C-alpha positions, 0 to 999 in steps of 0.5 A: 500500500502506497503512502497516499492510500495508507493515509486515506485508510488512517484518516478514514478509520479516525473519521469513523471513530470520531463520528461514532463516538460523537453520536453515541456520546450521550449513551454514557449518561444512560442507566441500566434499564429494568429489562434484561439488564438485571439478568445480565448485570445488575441482579447477577451475582456471578457477573458482579463477582468479576472474572473469578474461576467460579464465574468462568465455570458458570459462564460455560455451563449455564443457560438457565438465566437468559435461555441462551448459551453465550459464555463469552458474553457473560465473561464480557459483562463480568470483565466490565464489572471487574473494571467499572463495578455497577457504574453503567457508564463503563458498561455503555462505553464497552458496547460503544467501543465494540460498535466502533471496532465493528465499523472499522473492521467492516470498512477494512474488509470491504476495502481489502477485497474491493479497493473501493475506498469511497464505497467501503467507507460509506457502507461502514459509516452507514452501519456505524451511524444508522439508528436501527443499531442503537438498540444493540449499542445502547442496551447493555443486555445486547452486548452479545450482538456487538461482541458476536459481530466482532468475531464474525467480521474477524472470521471473514477477515481470516477467511480472506487471508485463507482464500489467498493461500488455503492451508490448515493453519489459516482454516483453523484460525477461521474456525476458532474465530467462528467458535468465539462468535458462537460463544458470544451469540448463536445468531452468527451460525450462518457464517458458512453460508456467508463464506459461500456468498463471499466466494461468489463475490467479492472473492470470485473463488468459483471456477467456471463462473465466468466473472466479467473482467475489467478492460486491461487498458482502462484508465481507472482500474480501481473503479473497474475492480470495485464494480466487479470484485476482488482486486488481488489474486485468489485461486479458484476452485469448483463449487463442490470443493468450496462447499466441502470446504465449509463442512467442518464449520457445519459441525460448529453450527450443529453443536450450537443449534442443539445447545441453543434449542435445549437452552431455550426450551429449558426456560420456556422461551421457545413458543409452543408450536400449537399456540403459534401455527406455522402459517402465522410464523411464515406470515410474520417472517415475510412481513419482518423481512420486508419490515427491516428493509423499510426501517433501514430506508425510513429510519423512524419509529423504532421500539424496544419491543414489537408485539407478535401478531398472534391474530395474523397479518392482513392478507394484503400486507403479507402478499405485498411483502412476498411480492416485494421479496420475490421481485427483488430476488428475481431482479438481483439474480438477473443481474448476477453477472454484471452486478454480483454484489447485488446477489451477495448483499441480498442473500447475505440479508436473507440468510443471516436473518434466518436464525431470528426470523421466527420460523422457530419462534423464540420469545413474544416479539414479532421482530427486533431492531437488534436482529438487523445489526448484522443482516442489514450490512448486505442491504447497505452494500447493495445500496451503496454499490448500486447507487455508485454504479448508477452515478458512474453511468450518469457521470456524476462528479465527486462533488455531488456524490460527496455532498449527498453522502454527507447529507445522508450521514448527517441525517442518520447521525441526528436520528441516532442521537435522538434515538439514544435519548429514548434510552435515558430511563425505563420510563422513556424507553417504554413511553416511546415504545407505546407511542410508536406501536399499537396493541403492545401489552408488554410495553404498556405493562412496563411503562406502567411499572416504570411510572409506579416505581416513580411514585406515579400510581395514578398515571400508571393505572390506565396503562395497566388497564390497557395491558390487561385488556390486550392480554385478558388471559394473562394472569400477570397483567391482572395481578399487576393491575390489582396491585396498582388499584390497591395502591390507588385505594380502589380495593374492590376493583383490585379484588375483582382483578385478583379474582380474574387472575385466579381463573388463569393461574395454574402454578399452585404457589402463585395461586396461593400467593394471590389468595394471600393478597386477596386476604389482605384486601378483605382485611382492609375492608373488614370482611374477615369471613372472606379473609378466613376463606382466602387463607383456607383456599391458599393453604389448601392449594399449597400448604407449603406456603404457610410459613412464608405467609406468616413471616410476611404478615409478621414483618408487616406487623412489626413495621406497624402494629395494629389490632386488625393485622394481629387479627389477620395473623390469628386467622392465618395461624388458625387455618395453618393448624396452629391454634396456640399461635392463633390464640396469642395473635387474637389476644394481642389484637384485643389488647391493641383494640378491645372493641375488635369484635371479630377478634373476640369471637374468633378467640371465643370460638377457639376456646370453645373448640378446645373445651369440646376437644377436651371433653 
């Protein structure tokens, strides 16, 4: 590389660093958010312990917390805790640094194989500054995305090194980097498929394909090479050999797929196939494929969570998405000889999205911004190379091109800066999600929770109500609404919601605790017969909860002793089969409130029972 080109590379890399850091500077003021950050950092004792041997062994053998096997991601978070403790600014800095490195790597890889300086820089800059990638960078829990992409890109670089001179040492390097990527996030499982695409373009390793070559006397060999493909010598092989070459890497894919499926099933993250018909999943996949491209072209209305269309998607919408996908596929295939980058970019996009497109549904999201982090690189390559070729044909000078690129990058930078602002707090994250989506029960519930934690129970109430309306058979939605209603003093309405929740709760422990909550509400209303009945139901369903219930109520009494509370404790002890403890509680209730008739009646009934048993 001559000095002029070397200076260009250095300046371009520095510019990518400066632009990315400047745009992402506000993320350092953001806190952890109460959505998976607790699992990955703030409530994870293994991660908070730092890089200890116990943390290391746990990271490689555990998947129960997140439903994912990604030991390298766990160790990355542990390393951050070692450095920064629980200061979120440090954790955010690491995520931004990884994103910066990914942008630089992407630029260097494209430049290395195409020698197209401007195009390579523009693709990398769009990737670095596009607001769809904010979620992957600003959300600490998504460290796995930026980290796995780093190793994915490093593996691509190693593969280019291998392609120039295939040997075992270089192949092992590719395999090792691929393994590290899988250990950060299994989404990079598509690497062997991507390597085949790169064999087609830009590496041009497929023998007999008949790649067009730039004219030997062209005055601008670099532009010609950029339009066609690789500019340095790479040996070609039959396609079948290139496929066989990838087979050892498929062993990594199979192992990763098996581990991922078992990990997801262990936490119940993989949705029931009966609950989500395959046709519905296909509809959502087609709609999502088109949706990510729409979001890349019109970068607005991003949200942390997009609700799954369980009721299906309108036929016209699915048909339009399928027509778009088929049309683009046909067009890029038609141009495979003259514009091979279109095939590589398009199939990169379609292929790398397969693990998260929802054919095997994991979680309840329809799609997610973070899923576009790696796949949309293919779309960015298609757009930049295609528009550059168009500008070449129209003989558009450098000035207008540079001005257009600067405007695009400026707009993306502003939109990214604004998107980062929505991550300043849990409230802002979920308020924005509710604002830009519709019929979103999770966003409504989490916005309500954020408001409640801010002491704004009345403002939270309509959002809890909307979450319960949108998910009428979800008991958690009704329980959350009941809690907020009780805090707002609407006790009868809270009882109604708890009663509704009981119809859908199958777990005996949760059901017993719900009856415990009902007992507390009935006690506040002075309906002690229903307090007694609620405790009876709770302990009949799960007798093992008796000690925990007594402890909870005793702690409440210790904080604020009241006759009514001792009365409830007596009723609970009586239903738990502890008459002596019940008698003490009734006596204490009467000592604090001699006029508490229900306590006297309960104590008398208990003594009559004792005398009857004595006879």
